[in-house]
N, C-alpha and C positions, 0 to 999 in steps of 0.2 A: 503495499500499499504505501508506503514511504517512496519507492521508486515511481508508482503512477503519480504520486504529486508532485514531485520533481519535475515530470517528466510533463506534465499539462502547463506549469507553470510555464516551462521552457518555449512551449507551445505560442503563448500570448506576452510572454516579459518583452519590455521595450517595444511593442508594436503600437502604442498610441503615445504620441508626444504631447507635451504637455502645452496646448494652444493658450494664448494670454488672454485674460479676461476681456470680453467684448465690451460696448459701451452700454448693452442691455445689460449685461452681468452686474456691471458695478452699479446700475439703477437698482437692479433687486437685491444686493447687499445694502443699498441705502434705505431702501422701502422696509426689509426687515430691522434696520436699526430703529427707523422713525415706531415701528409697529411694536419694538421691543416691551414697551411698559402695559399694552394691552395683552400682548402674548402668557407674560408670566402673570399677569392676575388669570388669565384663563389657567394658567398650570394651579394656579392656589385654590381656585374654585373647585377644579374635578379634585384634586387629592384631597381636599377637605371632606369629600363626600365616601361612606364607605364603600366599597363596591366589590368586598368581596364575592367571592364566584359564588356562592350559596343566598346571597343578598340580593334575591330578584329586583327588588326594588331599586335597590342602591346602584346597580348596572344598569338599569333602565334610566334612572334620571341622570346618570354620566352622559350614555347613549341619546338624550335629549340635549344637553347641552352642546356635546360634540357636534351633533345632527344639525342645529340651529347655525352653528357656527361656520360649515360645510356649506350649507346654504347660502350663507352670506356672501361664500367666496365663488357660487357659481355651480354648485352641485347641486344635482336631485339626490334627494335619499329616502331611504326604506328600511323598515325593521321588518327583519327575517327571524317570524315567530317559530318557536321549536316546541313539540308537543310536550301535555304537561306534565305527562308521566316521565319527562327528560330532569324536568326540575329545575330549568335553566333559564335564562332571561332573554337568549334569543342573541341577535347580532345587528350591529349597524351597518349600513351599507351605502355610500356615497359616491355617485357617479357623473362622469360627462362622457360623452362619444363624439370624435371628430375620425378626420382620415388622415391626419399628418403625422408621422414620425411610430416611434414605437408605443404599444400600447402596453401601458405601465399598471400591474395591480399592488398598491400600498396596502400591508398589513400591520395591523395594531391588535389592541386587545383592552377591552373597557374592565375586565374585573383584576382582582389582586387576590394574593394570597391571606390578608387579612381580612375576617370576619367581624361581624361586630362585637361579639363575645370576646376579643382580644381587646388588651391594651391599647386606647386610643393615641394617635402620633400624629397632631395636625400638621400642617404646611409651616414651616418656621425657620428663620434664617438664623445659620448658627455662626456664621461669619462672614467675611465678604466673597469666598469662596465656595462656601457649601450651604445648600437646604438639607430639610430632611421632613419628612412627612409619608404616612402610609402608601406606596406604590408610584412614590414620587420619582424613581427610577425605571422601575420594573411595572408597568411601563407607561405611565401615563405624562412623564417626561418625553418620549418617544412620540407617542399619540400628539401631544403638542406641538412637537417639532412637524410633523408630519402636515397639520394641519396651516401651522404658521408659515411652511414653506408654499403649500400652493395657495393659501391665500395672498402671498404677496405675489407669486407669477400672476395672478387672475388680476388684482389692483392695477396690475401694469398691462394688462391686456395680453399675458403671454401664453394664455392655456385656451386661445382658440382653434377650434377645430381638433383639439387634440382628445383621446382616449385615456382617461384614468379611471380606475375603482379604488376607493379605498376602503377596504373592510376591515370592521370592528368585531372579533367575536367578542361574547359575554362570557366567554368558560375556557378560556386556554388555558388557566391555572389548574383547573379540573376539569375535562370537557365531558359534556353529558354523554350517556352511553346508551344505544351504541352508535360509535364513531360512524358509522354508516351513514345513521339520522343527521347526527349533530353538526357534520362536515359537510354533507351531500351538496347545501348551494353556494359554498365557500369553495369548492374543488370545482364545481362546475362552471362559476364565474371565472377561475382564475384560468381556465381551459382557452379564454379566448383573448386573452393577453399574450405579450409576448415574453416579458419580464415580469420578475417579482421582487418588491423590495419589502424586508422586514425591518422594522423600526424599533425593534427590542432593542436593550443597552449595548453601548459600545462597551467594547472589553478595556480600551484606548482609544484617543483620539488617533491612534497609526494603524488600528487593527480593526479589519470587517470580518463578516464570515461566510467564507465560499463553501464549507461545508456543518453539518450539525449533526451527530449521531442520533440515530433512532432509540427507543425505547419501546420494550415490550415485557411481560411478565410470564412467571411461570410457578406452577406447585408442583412442589415433590411430596408424595407420600410414602412412607415405609410400614410396614405391619412386620411383627413377630409372635412367637407361640408367649402366652402369660403364663409365669408362673412363679413359684418361689424364687427370690435371688439367689438364691444357695446354689441353684443349680444351672444360675448361666454357665454358657461355654460347652456344658457337655451336650451329648450328639442328641440326647430327648428334648430337651429346651433350647439349645441355640445361643443366639446372642441378642435376640430382642431388637424393638424398632430403632429404640435409639441409637444404638451401636451401628446400625446400617445406613441410618440415616446420616451419621457422622463419618462411615466410610465413603458414602458417595459425595457430601458435600467437600472433602479433603481429597477425593480423586477429581470433583471439577476443580479444584483451585490448582492442584499439580498439573491438568491437562491444558489450562485455559487462561491462568494467571501469567500475565506479561504479554499476552500477545496485542500486539497495536490496536488501539483506538477500541479494545474489546475489553468492557468489564461485566462482572455477573454480581449478586449479593444478595444473600437469602436476609430480608428484613425484620423476619419473623420465624422463629423456629420453636417449637414445641412436641412435646412426647409426655406421653403418662398411660396410666390405668384408662381413665374416662378422659374423653373430649367430646366437645360441642361445638360445631361452626356453623358460625352465621355471618354471613356478609362480609366475612373477612376478619370476624371477632374470633377467638380462639378462647376457650375456656376449658382449663385442663384441670385434672386430678390425677397424684401418684402419690406412691410410697416406695420409699427406699428399698423394704425389700420384696417390692413385685416386678420383674422383667416386665418391659412397657410392651404393649401390643401393637400401640400406635404412635406415630409421630408425622407431622405435616411442616412444610417450610413453605413460605412465599418469598419470592425472591424477582429483581428485576434484570435485563440484560440490554444494553447497551451496546452500539454496533456504528459503525463508519456505513456500511452498504448492507443492501437485501441478500449478497451474497456471504459478506459476514456471517450474518444471522442464521441464516439457514446452516452454514457448517457448524457455529458454536452449537447450534439446535441437534444437529446429527452425533456431535462429542457427547452431549449430555443424553441424550436418548440412548446412545452404547456403554456409557458407564452405567445406568442406572439398572439397565437390562442384562448385563454381564458381572460377575464376581460375587453375587447376594451371599452375603455371611449364611451359616447355617440356620435353616427353620426361619429365613428370614423373605420377605418379598418387596417390590418395591414398583413405582411407575412415576410417571411427570405427566404434566400436560403445560402446554403452553398458550396466550393469549396473546393475540396481535396486539401492537400499540400504535407509536407513532413511529413511521419510516423515518429512514435515514434520507436525512437531504447530502447527497455524494457529490463529489468534488466534479467540477465538470469543465469542461475545456470554456465552455458558454459562462461558467460561474467566474472562473478564470479570469476571462475578457472582461468582466463588468467590474472587476476588482481593479483591473489594471485601468479602465477609463476613469476609475473614480480616484484612482492614485494620481493621473496626469492630471486632474481636476484640484488635486489637494495640492499639486505642485505649483500649479499655477495661481493657488491662491497666497504660496508662502509659508505653506506648513507640512512641506517635504510630503513623500511618498506615503501610501497605504500596503499592507502588506496581510496578506492571508493569515487569519488566526489560526491557533491549534485546535482540531475539532474536539479534541479530548476534554476541551476545558469547558466547553457548551454542552447544555442539556438539549431536550428535544423542543420541538416548537411548531408552532402552528405552519409554518413554512414550508416543513419538511413533507405534508400532506399533500403539497401540489409541485414539489421539486420535481417529479417525476416528467412534468408536463411544459415547465419553464424554464427559462434563465433566472438563475435565483442568486441575490446578495443579501445576507443579514446583517445586522450590529449596526444599522445607522441611527438609532435614538441617542438617548439621553448617559452621559456618562456619571458615576456615582459609586458606590460601596456597599454592600449590607443588604443586597437585595433578596426579599423574604426573612428576613429578619426585624427584631425591633431595631428601630432609628435609622431605617433605610436612609441612605442620603444621593444628593446629587449635586455634580459641581456645575457650580454657575459660571466660572469661569469659560470652562469647554461648552457650554448650553450653543451659545449665540454661533461657536465656529462649528459647531453639527448642524447646528438652525441653518445656516448660511450655506455650507457645503450640500445638506440636502437638497436646500430650494436651487442651488446651483445645477446639481447633477439631475435634477426630474427635468431642468430647463434643457440641456443637453441631449438627454433621452429622448426629448419629444421633438427633436429638432428633426 
């Protein structure tokens, strides 16, 4: 995989020159500066609305504010409702259609990981370079960058006859199930475009994502012969479910740990005399003098490509099915999740164009970030259909944690870069 990434990079490196900023582009920068107070007020307003994924009313309220802002920027908006059974708010879609330039699909999300019952953290300026607030970095900062970029372009008359769809999911942090329902509209709309740009948080000013790892889950169950522990290891009793569980997990580690971009992790492991399992919750009872008859482990699997995922699953199935300890059995079940956003020549080409723009702006080149340092995201659902680039949103620290922050110094730079990038792609 490392050789593949290097080869793709060589195909596009230095293929795009740093074209000087035009008169129109300089006007865009000036417009963004003029609108910055309004932009920061919008950010504060949406951050101060709790929009945890399960807070349906809060997600919709943020969607209403963003929708009105996009309407003022010349977009038509619609709300994509989801079935009540999914218990999710739905998605905001803002569109404008034309016949010039590349068709862009811009991706954001309205929800955060912070639910109403968690400690509040309102928008607050810590110092001249830092603000804090729930979701300020992941990803309301990125949402506002997207809006402010197209608003400046629209106000200057630079979005005439172009096609842009801005799609804000309402359940990125905890997608409604089944995915085939919650992401159906998202995927179908994306297929009608040429390029997808994700405004998830920037890892650094000079780093963007040309690839993101996918994520799926697995459930491993083992069984043994319940008996008094004094007979463990003998021919009649065998080793029990817990030892078989330990054997398999260790074999996973020995066989798969260290594979580039591949990780697996058993997040919950339980075994004992009696177990009750419901909706992922496990209640277990056991005694030290009873050989456990059952055990279960729930885990995740992360990968850079569908091929890597399939290969890892084959290894895990083989290890589960062979070498079972005496008087034990085991089985494993996989559940599909978010596909990988694989590194492609098209993605690298987008990164090179952004790098050329960044140099023209005086900020130096941008580089492709390490996919192993990013989690899965909505853009991965459509990566098989369009060229993709992610990590164009706000920068900061502590996403998904109390005290999440956003970098105030880099925010205007990232906003201006996004606006000029959209402008150049739609030319």
